[in-house]
C-alpha positions as CSV (number, residue, x, y, z in Angstrom):
1,M,0.2,0.0,-0.1
2,H,2.9,2.3,1.0
3,S,4.6,1.6,-2.5
4,S,1.4,2.4,-4.0
5,V,1.2,5.4,-2.7
6,R,4.9,6.3,-3.0
7,F,4.8,5.6,-6.9
8,L,1.5,7.6,-7.3
9,S,3.2,11.0,-5.6
10,A,6.4,10.5,-7.7
11,C,4.1,10.2,-11.0
12,V,2.5,13.3,-10.0
13,A,5.5,15.5,-9.1
14,V,6.9,14.6,-12.1
15,L,4.5,15.7,-14.3
16,L,3.7,18.6,-12.6
17,G,7.5,19.0,-12.7
18,G,6.9,19.2,-16.3
19,A,3.8,21.1,-16.7
20,G,5.2,24.1,-17.6
21,C,5.5,22.7,-21.1
22,T,4.2,24.3,-24.2
23,V,4.2,22.7,-27.4
24,G,3.6,24.9,-30.6
25,P,5.0,28.5,-31.8
26,D,4.8,31.7,-30.0
27,Y,2.9,34.4,-31.7
28,Q,4.8,36.7,-33.8
29,R,3.3,39.7,-35.2
30,P,3.4,39.0,-39.3
31,A,6.0,41.7,-40.9
32,T,4.6,44.3,-42.9
33,A,5.9,47.5,-44.5
34,A,4.1,50.6,-43.9
35,P,5.1,53.5,-45.9
36,S,6.4,56.3,-44.1
37,A,4.2,59.1,-45.6
38,W,1.7,59.2,-47.6
39,K,1.5,59.5,-51.5
40,E,-1.3,61.7,-51.8
41,P,-1.2,64.9,-50.0
42,A,-3.7,65.7,-47.3
43,A,-5.2,69.6,-46.6
44,A,-3.4,72.2,-44.9
45,P,-3.5,71.7,-40.9
46,P,-6.7,73.6,-39.2
47,A,-6.1,76.1,-36.6
48,A,-7.2,73.5,-34.3
49,P,-6.7,69.7,-34.3
50,V,-10.4,68.1,-35.3
51,G,-11.7,64.3,-35.3
52,L,-13.1,62.1,-33.1
53,A,-12.1,58.6,-33.1
54,S,-15.3,57.7,-31.4
55,A,-18.4,58.9,-33.0
56,W,-16.5,60.5,-35.8
57,W,-19.6,61.5,-37.3
58,R,-20.1,64.5,-35.2
59,L,-17.0,65.8,-37.4
60,Y,-20.0,67.2,-39.5
61,Q,-21.8,68.7,-37.0
62,D,-25.2,67.8,-38.0
63,P,-27.8,67.4,-35.3
64,I,-29.9,65.2,-38.1
65,L,-26.9,63.0,-38.6
66,D,-26.1,62.8,-35.5
67,A,-29.7,61.5,-34.6
68,I,-29.6,59.0,-37.6
69,V,-26.4,57.8,-37.0
70,A,-27.3,56.7,-32.7
71,R,-30.5,54.9,-34.2
72,V,-28.2,52.5,-36.9
73,V,-25.6,52.3,-34.0
74,A,-28.6,51.1,-31.5
75,E,-30.9,49.6,-34.3
76,N,-29.1,47.9,-37.1
77,Q,-29.4,44.3,-37.5
78,E,-26.2,43.1,-38.9
79,V,-24.5,45.1,-35.5
80,R,-26.8,42.8,-33.7
81,V,-25.8,39.8,-35.3
82,A,-22.1,40.9,-34.9
83,A,-23.0,41.3,-31.2
84,A,-24.0,37.8,-31.2
85,R,-21.2,36.3,-32.7
86,V,-19.1,37.9,-29.9
87,A,-21.2,36.4,-27.4
88,E,-20.7,32.9,-29.5
89,A,-17.0,33.1,-29.4
90,R,-16.8,34.4,-25.1
91,A,-18.9,31.1,-24.6
92,R,-16.2,29.1,-26.3
93,L,-13.5,30.4,-24.5
94,G,-15.8,29.7,-21.3
95,A,-15.4,26.0,-22.4
96,S,-12.0,26.2,-23.6
97,R,-10.9,27.3,-19.9
98,A,-13.1,24.9,-18.4
99,A,-10.9,22.0,-19.8
100,A,-8.0,23.3,-17.2
101,Y,-10.0,22.4,-14.3
102,P,-11.3,18.9,-12.8
103,R,-14.5,17.3,-14.2
104,L,-16.7,15.4,-11.6
105,D,-19.7,13.0,-12.7
106,G,-22.3,11.8,-10.9
107,A,-24.1,8.4,-11.4
108,A,-26.2,5.9,-9.8
109,G,-28.3,3.0,-11.0
110,S,-29.7,-0.4,-10.0
111,T,-29.4,-4.1,-11.7
112,R,-31.2,-7.3,-10.9
113,R,-29.6,-10.4,-13.0
114,Y,-31.5,-13.4,-12.5
115,R,-30.2,-16.8,-12.4
116,A,-31.4,-19.8,-14.6
117,A,-35.2,-20.7,-14.9
118,D,-34.9,-23.6,-12.4
119,E,-33.8,-21.2,-9.7
120,P,-36.2,-18.0,-9.3
121,A,-33.3,-16.4,-7.1
122,T,-32.1,-13.1,-8.0
123,V,-28.9,-11.2,-8.0
124,G,-29.0,-7.5,-7.8
125,E,-27.1,-4.2,-7.3
126,H,-27.6,-0.7,-5.9
127,R,-24.5,1.7,-7.1
128,L,-24.1,5.4,-6.2
129,A,-20.6,6.5,-7.3
130,F,-18.9,10.0,-8.3
131,D,-15.7,9.9,-10.9
132,L,-13.4,12.7,-10.9
133,G,-11.1,13.2,-14.1
134,Y,-8.2,15.4,-14.8
135,E,-6.1,15.6,-17.2
136,L,-2.5,17.3,-16.7
137,D,-1.8,20.2,-19.1
138,L,1.3,18.8,-19.5
139,W,2.4,19.5,-23.3
140,G,0.3,22.9,-22.9
141,R,-2.6,21.8,-25.0
142,T,-5.2,23.2,-22.8
143,R,-3.0,26.5,-22.5
144,R,-2.9,27.3,-26.2
145,A,-6.8,26.5,-26.9
146,V,-7.4,29.1,-24.1
147,E,-5.1,31.5,-26.3
148,A,-6.7,30.6,-29.4
149,G,-10.4,31.4,-28.2
150,A,-8.8,34.8,-26.2
151,A,-8.0,35.7,-29.6
152,E,-10.5,34.6,-31.5
153,L,-12.8,36.3,-28.9
154,R,-11.1,39.8,-29.9
155,A,-11.1,39.1,-33.4
156,S,-15.0,38.6,-32.7
157,D,-15.0,41.9,-31.1
158,A,-13.3,44.0,-33.8
159,D,-15.6,42.2,-36.3
160,R,-18.1,44.0,-34.6
161,H,-16.6,47.3,-34.4
162,A,-15.8,47.0,-38.0
163,V,-19.4,46.3,-38.6
164,L,-20.3,49.2,-36.8
165,L,-17.9,51.3,-38.6
166,A,-19.1,50.3,-41.7
167,V,-23.0,50.7,-41.2
168,T,-22.3,54.7,-39.5
169,A,-19.8,55.1,-42.9
170,E,-22.8,54.2,-45.1
171,A,-24.9,56.0,-43.1
172,A,-23.3,59.2,-43.4
173,R,-22.4,58.8,-47.1
174,N,-26.2,58.4,-47.5
175,Y,-27.1,61.4,-45.7
176,H,-24.2,63.6,-47.6
177,L,-25.2,62.5,-50.7
178,L,-29.3,62.8,-49.9
179,R,-28.3,66.6,-48.5
180,A,-26.4,67.2,-52.0
181,L,-29.9,66.1,-53.7
182,D,-31.7,68.4,-51.6
183,E,-29.4,71.1,-52.8
184,E,-29.5,70.3,-56.5
185,R,-33.4,70.1,-56.2
186,A,-33.2,73.1,-55.0
187,V,-31.4,75.1,-58.0
188,V,-33.4,72.6,-60.6
189,E,-36.8,74.4,-58.9
190,A,-35.5,77.5,-59.1
191,T,-34.7,76.8,-62.3
192,A,-37.9,75.5,-63.3
193,A,-40.0,78.5,-61.8
194,L,-37.8,81.0,-64.2
195,R,-38.8,78.5,-67.0
196,R,-42.3,78.7,-66.4
197,D,-41.7,82.8,-66.4
198,T,-40.1,82.6,-69.4
199,L,-42.7,80.7,-71.0
200,A,-45.1,82.8,-70.2
201,L,-43.5,86.2,-71.2
202,Q,-42.7,83.5,-74.5
203,E,-46.3,83.1,-75.3
204,A,-47.2,86.4,-74.8
205,R,-44.7,87.8,-76.9
206,A,-46.1,85.3,-79.5
207,A,-49.6,86.5,-79.0
208,A,-48.2,89.9,-79.8
209,G,-46.7,88.8,-83.2
210,L,-42.9,89.7,-81.5
211,I,-41.7,86.3,-81.9
212,N,-42.5,82.8,-83.6
213,A,-44.1,79.9,-82.6
214,V,-40.8,78.1,-82.2
215,D,-39.5,80.1,-79.7
216,V,-42.5,79.2,-77.5
217,T,-42.1,75.3,-78.5
218,R,-38.4,75.6,-77.0
219,A,-39.3,77.2,-74.0
220,R,-42.1,74.6,-73.2
221,T,-39.4,71.8,-74.0
222,E,-37.1,73.0,-72.0
223,L,-39.6,73.2,-69.3
224,A,-40.4,70.0,-69.7
225,S,-36.8,68.6,-69.0
226,V,-36.2,70.5,-66.2
227,E,-39.4,69.1,-64.6
228,A,-38.4,65.5,-65.7
229,E,-35.0,66.5,-63.8
230,L,-37.1,67.1,-60.7
231,H,-38.6,63.8,-60.7
232,A,-35.4,61.5,-61.3
233,L,-34.2,63.6,-58.6
234,A,-37.1,62.9,-56.2
235,R,-36.7,59.4,-57.1
236,Q,-33.0,59.1,-55.7
237,R,-34.0,61.2,-52.7
238,A,-36.5,58.4,-52.2
239,Q,-34.1,55.4,-52.7
240,L,-31.3,57.0,-50.1
241,E,-34.3,57.4,-47.7
242,H,-35.2,54.0,-47.4
243,A,-31.5,53.4,-47.2
244,L,-31.3,55.1,-44.5
245,A,-34.5,53.7,-42.8
246,V,-33.1,50.1,-43.1
247,L,-29.9,50.8,-42.0
248,G,-31.8,52.3,-38.8
249,G,-33.7,48.9,-38.6
250,Q,-36.9,50.4,-39.4
251,A,-39.5,49.9,-42.4
252,P,-39.1,52.9,-44.8
253,A,-42.9,53.6,-44.5
254,G,-42.4,55.1,-41.3
255,F,-39.3,56.7,-41.6
256,A,-38.3,60.3,-43.0
257,V,-35.8,63.0,-43.6
258,E,-36.9,66.8,-44.2
259,A,-35.5,68.2,-47.2
260,R,-33.2,71.0,-46.5
261,A,-31.1,73.2,-48.6
262,G,-28.2,74.5,-48.2
263,S,-24.3,73.1,-48.3
264,V,-22.1,72.6,-45.2
265,P,-18.3,72.5,-45.8
266,P,-16.4,69.1,-45.6
267,P,-14.4,69.3,-41.9
268,P,-10.6,70.1,-42.7
269,V,-8.4,67.1,-42.8
270,P,-4.9,68.0,-41.0
271,A,-2.0,67.0,-42.8
272,G,0.5,64.6,-41.8
273,L,-1.8,61.7,-41.0
274,P,0.2,58.8,-39.3
275,S,0.1,55.3,-41.0
276,A,0.1,54.3,-37.2
277,L,-3.4,55.2,-37.5
278,L,-4.2,52.0,-39.4
279,E,-3.9,50.2,-36.0
280,R,-6.8,50.7,-34.9
281,R,-8.9,49.8,-38.1
282,P,-11.2,47.2,-36.6
283,D,-10.6,44.8,-39.7
284,L,-6.8,44.8,-39.3
285,V,-7.3,44.1,-35.3
286,A,-9.5,41.3,-36.3
287,A,-6.7,39.9,-38.7
288,E,-4.3,39.8,-36.7
289,Q,-6.1,38.2,-33.8
290,G,-7.2,35.5,-36.6
291,V,-3.6,35.1,-36.8
292,R,-2.5,34.9,-33.1
293,A,-5.7,32.1,-32.7
294,A,-4.3,30.1,-36.1
295,S,-0.7,30.7,-34.3
296,A,-2.1,29.2,-30.9
297,R,-3.9,26.8,-33.0
298,I,-0.8,25.0,-34.1
299,G,0.5,23.8,-30.5
300,V,-3.0,22.1,-29.8
301,A,-2.7,20.4,-32.7
302,Q,1.1,19.1,-32.3
303,A,-0.1,18.5,-28.6
304,E,-2.3,15.9,-30.2
305,R,0.7,14.0,-30.9
306,L,1.9,13.3,-27.6
307,P,0.8,11.6,-24.4
308,S,-1.8,12.4,-22.5
309,F,-1.9,12.2,-18.4
310,R,-4.8,11.9,-16.6
311,L,-5.6,11.4,-13.0
312,T,-9.0,9.7,-12.1
313,G,-10.3,8.6,-8.9
314,Q,-13.9,7.4,-7.8
315,A,-15.9,7.1,-4.8
316,G,-19.5,5.7,-3.7
317,L,-21.6,3.3,-2.7
318,A,-22.9,-0.4,-3.8
319,S,-24.9,-2.7,-2.4
320,A,-27.6,-5.5,-3.2
321,D,-29.4,-4.7,-0.8
322,L,-30.3,-0.7,0.3
323,R,-30.0,-1.2,4.0
324,D,-26.4,-2.3,4.2
325,W,-25.3,1.2,1.9
326,L,-24.0,2.6,5.0
327,E,-22.0,-0.2,6.0
328,S,-18.0,0.1,5.4
329,P,-18.7,-3.1,2.8
330,S,-20.2,-1.2,0.7
331,R,-18.5,1.8,0.4
332,L,-16.1,1.8,-2.9
333,A,-13.0,4.0,-3.5
334,S,-10.0,4.2,-6.2
335,F,-7.7,7.0,-7.5
336,G,-4.9,6.4,-9.8
337,P,-3.1,7.4,-13.0
338,A,-3.8,7.1,-16.7
339,V,-1.4,7.2,-19.4
340,T,-2.7,7.0,-23.1
341,V,0.3,7.3,-25.6
342,P,-0.6,7.4,-29.9
343,L,0.9,5.0,-31.1
344,F,-0.9,4.5,-34.7
345,D,-3.6,6.6,-36.4
346,A,-2.5,6.3,-39.9
347,G,-1.3,9.9,-39.9
348,R,-3.9,11.5,-38.6
349,T,-2.4,13.6,-36.4
350,R,0.3,14.7,-38.6
351,A,-2.2,15.7,-41.2
352,E,-3.9,17.9,-38.5
353,V,-0.8,19.8,-37.6
354,E,-0.1,20.5,-41.3
355,A,-3.5,21.7,-41.8
356,A,-2.7,23.8,-38.7
357,Q,0.0,25.3,-40.0
358,A,-1.4,25.3,-43.6
359,R,-4.5,28.1,-41.7
360,H,-2.0,29.9,-40.3
361,E,0.0,30.6,-43.8
362,Q,-3.6,31.5,-44.8
363,S,-4.2,33.9,-42.0
364,V,-1.1,35.4,-42.1
365,A,-1.9,36.2,-46.1
366,V,-4.9,37.7,-45.2
367,Y,-3.6,40.2,-42.6
368,R,-1.2,41.3,-44.9
369,A,-3.7,41.8,-47.7
370,R,-6.1,43.9,-45.5
371,V,-2.9,46.1,-44.6
372,L,-2.1,46.8,-48.1
373,Q,-6.1,47.3,-48.6
374,A,-6.2,49.6,-46.0
375,F,-3.3,51.8,-47.1
376,R,-4.9,51.5,-50.8
377,E,-8.4,52.9,-49.2
378,V,-6.8,55.8,-47.4
379,E,-4.7,56.8,-50.6
380,D,-7.9,56.9,-52.4
381,A,-9.7,59.3,-50.0
382,L,-7.1,61.4,-49.8
383,S,-6.7,61.7,-54.1
384,D,-10.3,62.1,-54.0
385,L,-10.3,65.3,-51.8
386,S,-7.4,66.5,-53.1
387,A,-8.9,66.1,-57.0
388,L,-12.2,67.1,-55.9
389,G,-11.2,70.0,-54.1
390,Q,-9.3,71.2,-57.3
391,Q,-12.6,70.3,-59.3
392,D,-14.5,72.2,-57.3
393,A,-12.8,75.2,-58.0
394,A,-12.7,74.6,-61.9
395,V,-16.5,74.4,-61.2
396,A,-16.9,77.4,-59.7
397,R,-15.1,79.7,-62.0
398,A,-17.1,78.3,-64.8
399,L,-20.0,78.7,-63.0
400,A,-19.4,82.3,-63.1
401,A,-18.3,82.5,-66.5
402,A,-21.7,80.8,-67.2
403,R,-23.9,83.5,-65.7
404,D,-21.9,85.9,-67.2
405,T,-22.7,84.2,-70.7
406,A,-26.4,83.8,-70.1
407,R,-26.9,87.5,-68.7
408,L,-24.9,88.8,-71.8
409,A,-27.3,86.3,-74.1
410,E,-30.9,87.2,-72.3
411,E,-29.7,91.3,-73.1
412,R,-28.1,90.4,-76.4
413,Y,-31.9,88.5,-77.0
414,G,-33.6,91.4,-75.7
415,R,-32.3,94.0,-78.5
416,G,-32.6,91.5,-81.2
417,L,-29.1,90.7,-81.7
418,T,-29.3,86.7,-81.2
419,N,-31.9,84.0,-81.2
420,Y,-33.5,82.3,-78.5
421,L,-31.4,79.2,-78.9
422,D,-28.5,81.2,-77.6
423,V,-30.5,82.1,-74.9
424,V,-31.2,78.3,-73.8
425,D,-27.9,76.9,-74.5
426,A,-26.5,79.6,-71.5
427,Q,-29.2,78.9,-69.7
428,R,-28.9,75.2,-69.9
429,A,-25.0,76.0,-69.3
430,V,-25.6,77.7,-65.9
431,L,-27.9,74.7,-64.9
432,Q,-25.5,72.3,-65.5
433,A,-22.6,74.2,-63.7
434,E,-24.7,74.8,-60.3
435,R,-25.5,71.2,-60.3
436,Q,-22.4,70.0,-60.5
437,D,-21.4,72.5,-58.0
438,A,-23.7,71.1,-55.7
439,Q,-23.0,67.4,-56.2
440,L,-19.0,68.2,-55.9
441,R,-19.9,69.3,-52.6
442,G,-22.0,66.4,-51.2
443,Q,-19.0,64.2,-53.5
444,R,-16.1,66.3,-51.1
445,L,-18.3,65.3,-47.9
446,V,-18.2,61.7,-48.8
447,A,-14.7,61.8,-49.3
448,T,-14.2,62.2,-46.0
449,T,-16.3,60.1,-44.5
450,L,-14.5,57.4,-46.8
451,L,-10.9,59.1,-45.3
452,A,-12.6,59.0,-41.9
453,K,-13.7,55.0,-42.5
454,A,-10.2,54.0,-43.9
455,L,-8.4,55.6,-41.0
456,G,-10.4,53.5,-38.1
457,G,-12.8,56.2,-37.6
458,G,-11.7,59.8,-37.4
459,W,-8.0,61.2,-38.0
460,S,-7.3,62.1,-34.3
461,A,-4.8,60.2,-33.0
462,E,-7.3,58.9,-29.9
463,A,-7.8,55.3,-29.6
464,P,-11.6,55.1,-30.5
465,L,-13.6,54.5,-27.0
466,A,-15.7,51.9,-28.0
467,M,-12.6,49.9,-28.6
468,R,-10.9,50.3,-25.2
C-alpha cells in the first residue's frame, strides 16, 4: 500500500514538474511594410486639431445626422448579428478554460440479474458513485486552446466594431448624398420657376406677333425637361431615404428626412496623417487576432501527437441491499494515474498539424492583404479629396462664366441681336454648372467620410472609445 502511494506521488511530482512546457510556436506579429508618408497629400492643418476617434460622425456638426447614426448604432441588424457572434466566441472561450479544471460526474443505477429458470432467486446491485477526472496540461494543449479562444474573442469583438464602422460610414455617406440632392433639387426648382416665367413671357410675345412659335415650343421643351429632372431627383432621394431607414432597423414607410437645402462645408483634414492610425482599424485588429488564434491552434494540434496524462478517481456506494449502504463493505474508492500514448493513427495527427500550419499561413496572407487594402483606401480617399477640391474650384470658375454668358445672351436677345437658342444654351450651361457644384460638395463630404472610415474612425490619434 505504501509503495503504491509513493509511486503515485512520484508520478504526480514528475507530471506537475513538466506542466510548464508548452508546445507550438509563440505568436509573432507578421511583418508588413508601412510607408513613412502617404503618397497623396492631405489638406493644410487646421487651426485646431479636429477629429473624433469615437462618434467620428460628429465632425460634421449636424444634429440630424447624429440622430440618424445613433439609431443605426442601436438598431442595425448587422450590428446585432456581430454582437451575437461575440457572445458565441465568449462562450467558446469559457468552454476552453473549463478544460483546465477537474471534471466531476455522478452516476446512480440499480441492476437485477436473474439466474437460471429453475432457480428463481435473483442477484441485484444498487450503485451510487462519483467519478473525478483531471487531465494534466503537460504539453500546454489546454493553454494553447485558451490562447486561441481569447484571440478569437478579440477578433469577434473587432469584427463587431468593423461592422459598426461600416454601417455608420454608410449612413453618413447616404446622408451626405441625400443633402446634395436637396441642394441640387433647390437649384432645379429655381430653374423650373424661371422656365415657367420665360414660357409665359414667350407666349405673350408670340401672341403679340413679336416672335415666332418656335421660341414658344422651345421654351416649353426646356420647362418639361427641367420638370423631368425634378422627378428623377425625387426618385434618387427616395432610394437614399429608404437605405437610411433599413440601416436604422426600421421599415422605409415609417422613416423620413426633412428636405433641407444649403451646403455644409467638409471638415478640414490635418496634414501629415500618421500611418500608425491604421493600427486601430477594427478589420486589421480582427485579422491580426486571427493570426494569433491560428498560431495557437498549431500548438493544440501538436499536443495531440504527445502522450496524455490523466488523474482519475472514484468514490461511492455499492450494495445488493439498500439497507447495507452505510456499512463499510458497501463503500468503494479508487484513485490513480492513467497514461494514453498515441501509437498509430494512419497519419491523422500529423495531417492535423500540417492543416493548422496551413491555416496559419492563410491568416498571415489575409492580414497582409488587409493591410495593403487599408493603405489603398486611405490613398484613394486622400486623392479624391485633393482632386475634388481642385475640380470644385474649376467648376466655381465655370459657373461664374456661365452666369455672365447667360446674362449677356439675354441682353442680346432682348435687343434682337441673337436668337432664343443662344439664350437656352447659356441657361443650360448655368444649370449644369450649378448642379455640378452641388454634386461636388456632396462628393467632398462623402470623401471625408471614406477617409474617416479608412483610418478606423476619424483622424485623431486617440484610440476609439468603443475599442478600449
